[in-house]
C-alpha positions as CSV (number, residue, x, y, z in Angstrom):
1,X,0.0,0.0,0.0
2,X,1.5,3.3,-1.1
3,X,-0.3,6.6,-0.6
4,X,-3.6,4.8,-0.1
5,X,-3.3,3.1,-3.5
6,X,-3.1,-0.7,-3.7
7,X,-0.6,-1.6,-6.3
8,X,-1.0,-5.0,-8.0
9,X,1.7,-5.5,-10.5
10,X,3.1,-8.2,-12.7
11,X,6.6,-7.2,-13.9
12,X,7.9,-8.6,-17.2
13,X,11.5,-8.0,-17.9
14,X,14.2,-8.9,-20.4
15,X,17.6,-9.8,-19.1
16,X,20.3,-7.2,-19.8
17,X,23.6,-8.8,-18.9
18,X,23.6,-11.5,-21.6
19,X,22.8,-9.0,-24.5
20,X,25.6,-6.7,-23.2
21,X,28.0,-9.6,-23.2
22,X,27.0,-10.4,-26.8
23,X,27.7,-6.8,-27.8
24,X,31.3,-7.1,-26.5
25,X,31.7,-10.5,-28.3
26,X,31.5,-8.8,-31.7
27,X,34.7,-6.9,-32.6
28,X,32.9,-4.0,-34.3
29,X,30.3,-3.6,-31.6
30,X,33.1,-3.7,-28.9
31,X,34.9,-0.9,-30.8
32,X,31.7,1.2,-31.0
33,X,31.1,0.7,-27.3
34,X,34.5,2.2,-26.5
35,X,33.8,5.3,-28.6
36,X,33.3,7.5,-25.6
37,X,36.9,6.9,-24.5
38,X,38.6,6.8,-27.9
39,X,36.7,8.7,-30.5
40,X,34.8,11.6,-29.0
41,X,35.7,15.2,-29.9
42,X,36.9,17.3,-27.1
43,X,36.2,20.8,-28.3
44,X,34.2,22.3,-25.5
45,X,30.9,21.8,-27.2
46,X,28.1,19.6,-25.9
47,X,27.7,17.2,-28.8
48,X,27.0,14.0,-26.8
49,X,26.2,13.0,-23.2
50,X,29.9,12.1,-22.9
51,X,30.7,15.8,-23.1
52,X,28.3,16.8,-20.3
53,X,29.3,18.1,-16.9
54,X,27.4,15.2,-15.3
55,X,29.6,12.6,-17.2
56,X,32.7,14.4,-16.0
57,X,31.4,14.5,-12.4
58,X,30.7,10.8,-12.4
59,X,34.3,10.3,-13.7
60,X,35.7,12.3,-10.9
61,X,33.6,10.6,-8.2
62,X,34.3,7.1,-9.4
63,X,37.8,7.1,-11.0
64,X,37.9,3.2,-11.0
65,X,34.8,3.1,-13.1
66,X,36.1,5.8,-15.5
67,X,39.4,4.0,-15.9
68,X,38.0,1.1,-17.9
69,X,36.4,2.2,-21.2
70,X,34.4,-1.1,-21.3
71,X,32.2,0.0,-18.5
72,X,28.7,0.7,-19.9
73,X,26.8,3.9,-19.1
74,X,23.1,3.6,-19.7
75,X,20.1,5.9,-19.6
76,X,16.8,4.7,-18.3
77,X,13.5,6.1,-19.5
78,X,9.9,5.2,-18.5
79,X,6.5,6.6,-19.4
80,X,3.3,5.3,-17.9
81,X,0.0,5.0,-19.8
82,X,-3.4,3.6,-19.3
83,X,-4.1,1.1,-22.1
84,X,-7.9,1.4,-21.9
85,X,-8.1,5.2,-21.8
86,X,-10.2,5.0,-18.6
87,X,-8.8,6.8,-15.6
88,X,-10.6,4.5,-13.2
89,X,-9.0,1.4,-14.6
90,X,-6.7,-0.5,-12.3
91,X,-4.3,-1.4,-15.2
92,X,-1.5,0.7,-16.5
93,X,1.6,0.0,-18.6
94,X,5.1,1.4,-17.9
95,X,7.5,0.6,-20.7
96,X,11.1,0.9,-19.7
97,X,13.8,1.9,-22.3
98,X,17.5,1.4,-21.8
99,X,19.8,3.6,-23.9
100,X,23.5,2.8,-24.1
101,X,25.4,6.1,-24.0
102,X,28.8,4.6,-24.7
103,X,27.9,4.6,-28.4
104,X,28.6,7.6,-30.7
105,X,25.6,10.0,-31.1
106,X,24.9,8.8,-34.6
107,X,24.4,5.3,-33.2
108,X,22.7,5.8,-29.8
109,X,20.3,8.5,-31.0
110,X,19.1,6.8,-34.2
111,X,15.4,6.9,-35.0
112,X,15.1,3.1,-35.8
């Protein structure tokens, strides 16, 4: 019970570790996943999340994480919706998206 609302949920999820391992098993994908360490431009412009002050702050707070370019940085996005369009319905859907920010901006921000 949370804020007077009874929450009944069934969570479906897809495993994340094994797909990440498969990405590193491919030579080209592994090279792309290290782009943030080897290929990004450092010109003072905010072209990618890797150029952001937050990225640099995480690097300074966790130097052991920053030292290995194979460590994945991901973004998590959710958005809830009511599938029946009825606000009194007890059902809602919350898709969760995981975005890999290690990739170059032309790969991690593609439309497809």
